[in-house]
C-alpha positions as CSV (number, residue, x, y, z in Angstrom):
1,X,4.7,-9.7,-5.6
2,X,3.6,-7.3,-2.9
3,X,3.9,-3.5,-3.2
4,X,4.8,-2.4,0.3
5,X,6.1,1.1,0.7
6,X,7.2,2.2,4.2
7,X,4.6,3.8,6.4
8,X,6.3,5.6,9.3
9,X,3.7,7.4,11.5
10,X,4.2,11.1,11.7
11,X,7.3,10.9,9.4
12,X,6.4,9.2,6.1
13,X,2.8,8.5,5.6
14,X,1.5,7.7,2.1
15,X,-2.1,8.7,1.5
16,X,-4.5,5.9,0.5
17,X,-5.5,7.7,-2.8
18,X,-1.9,8.3,-3.7
19,X,-1.0,4.7,-3.1
20,X,-3.9,3.4,-5.1
21,X,-3.0,5.7,-8.0
22,X,0.7,4.5,-8.0
23,X,-0.3,0.8,-7.6
24,X,-2.8,1.0,-10.5
25,X,0.0,2.5,-12.7
26,X,2.3,-0.3,-11.7
27,X,-0.3,-3.0,-12.5
28,X,-1.0,-1.4,-15.9
29,X,2.7,-1.2,-16.7
30,X,3.3,-4.8,-15.8
31,X,0.4,-5.9,-18.0
32,X,1.7,-3.8,-20.9
33,X,5.1,-5.5,-20.6
34,X,3.4,-8.9,-20.4
35,X,4.8,-9.7,-17.0
36,X,3.0,-12.7,-15.6
37,X,2.8,-11.5,-12.0
38,X,0.1,-10.7,-9.5
39,X,0.8,-7.5,-7.5
40,X,-0.7,-7.4,-4.0
41,X,-1.3,-4.2,-2.0
42,X,0.2,-3.6,1.4
43,X,2.4,-1.4,3.6
44,X,5.5,-1.9,5.6
45,X,4.2,-0.4,8.8
46,X,6.6,0.7,11.5
47,X,5.4,0.0,15.1
48,X,3.6,2.9,16.7
49,X,0.9,3.2,19.5
50,X,-1.5,4.8,17.0
51,X,-1.7,1.8,14.7
52,X,-5.1,0.6,15.8
53,X,-6.6,4.1,15.3
54,X,-5.0,4.4,11.9
55,X,-6.3,1.0,10.9
56,X,-9.9,2.0,12.0
57,X,-9.6,5.2,10.0
58,X,-8.4,3.2,6.9
59,X,-5.1,5.1,6.8
60,X,-3.2,1.9,6.9
61,X,-4.0,-1.6,5.5
62,X,-2.8,-5.1,5.5
63,X,-1.6,-7.2,2.6
64,X,-4.3,-7.5,0.0
65,X,-6.9,-5.6,2.1
66,X,-7.0,-2.5,0.1
67,X,-9.7,-3.1,-2.5
């Protein structure tokens, strides 16, 4: 499963620390419930001219490229 919240530049941007915190809670909860799933990190990124800059600044990331 891939945890991919929307990332809309200048409208809805999730901070990396906030995302990691929520993802960690989700992973812990899934383990506590004995779900046999792997949860990957990622974002659903809306197209925008600033994406290369945001990627270099580590404000956006690709699937499984967070940790």
